N, C-alpha and C positions, 0 to 999 in steps of 0.2 A: 345721801344716796339711800336707796331702798333695795331690799333683797327679798326674794322669795326662794324657798327651798321646797320643791314639789316631790313628794314621795309617791311613786306610781307602782302599784302591784298589777302586773298584767295577768290576763287569763292564760292558762298554759298553752304553749305553742305559738304565741303571738310576738315573740321577741324580734324576729327579722322584720315583720311588717311595721312594728313600732319604730325600729331604728331607721327603716327606709323613709319614714315620714318625719321623724324627730330630728335626725342629724341635719338634713337640709334646712329645716326650720331654724335650728340653732345657729347654723352658719349664716343664714340670711338675716337673722335678727341682729347679730353683731355687725355684719357687713353693711346693712341698709338702714339701720335705725340709730340715729345719733344718740338717742336716750338709752340705748341698751349697751351697757359696758361689758358685761360678761354673760355668757349663756353656755354653761358646761353641762354635758350629759354624762352622768356617772352610773356605772353598773355595780350592783352588789356583788361581792366576791363569793358569796355562798348560794345566792338564789338567782338563777339566770333570768327570772321573770320580774325582778325588782330593780327599779331605776330611780335615780334622784336627779332632778334638774336644779342647778344652782344658777340663779339669774340675778344680776345686779343692774338696776336702772337708775337713771338720774334722780327720779322721784316716782311717786305713785301715778302721776299723770302719764309718764313715759310708759309704764306698764299698761295703762289703759289704752294708749296709742298702739302698743305692740299687739294688743288683742284685736285691733281693727285691720291689721295688715293682711294682704292676701296669703303670704306664706304661713302665718299663724292659722288663719281660718282653714286653709287647705289641709294643714297637718291635723287640726282638730277633727275634721271630718273622718280622717282615717283612724286616728288614735282613740277617739272616744269609745267606739265599740270594743276595743281591745282591752280596756281597763276593767280590772276586777275591783280595785279600791284605790282611792287617791286622797292624799291630804296635803295641806299647804301650810308652811310656816312663813309668816310675814315678819320682817325685821328691819330695823335701821342699821346701816353700815357705819361702824365706828372706825375701821381701818381696813385697807386692802394692800395688795402688793403694789409696788410702784408702776407696774406695767398697765394697770387699769387706767384707761384714759379718763380724764376729768372734763366735765362739761362746764 
């Protein structure tokens, strides 16, 4: 399995707009994409404009497929202008909780 951890620093005052776009995207990703096992949206406890996305996919091809979905593309249209800075960690998954479905 393959994981990305996306660190997203928003421009000030963009929290609600970000969540309005990102939460439905995360839910649709897990619900509609067989290759998306986990899509968690995490908020920093100290900075209200800092978020982390924790996503697990079957493989890198499933992540590429995710980026072609209507829910991903619609969320990116809204989210991209809200971002001040973003970075991505790409990692292989060695272990997960038992609840993560296996493909």
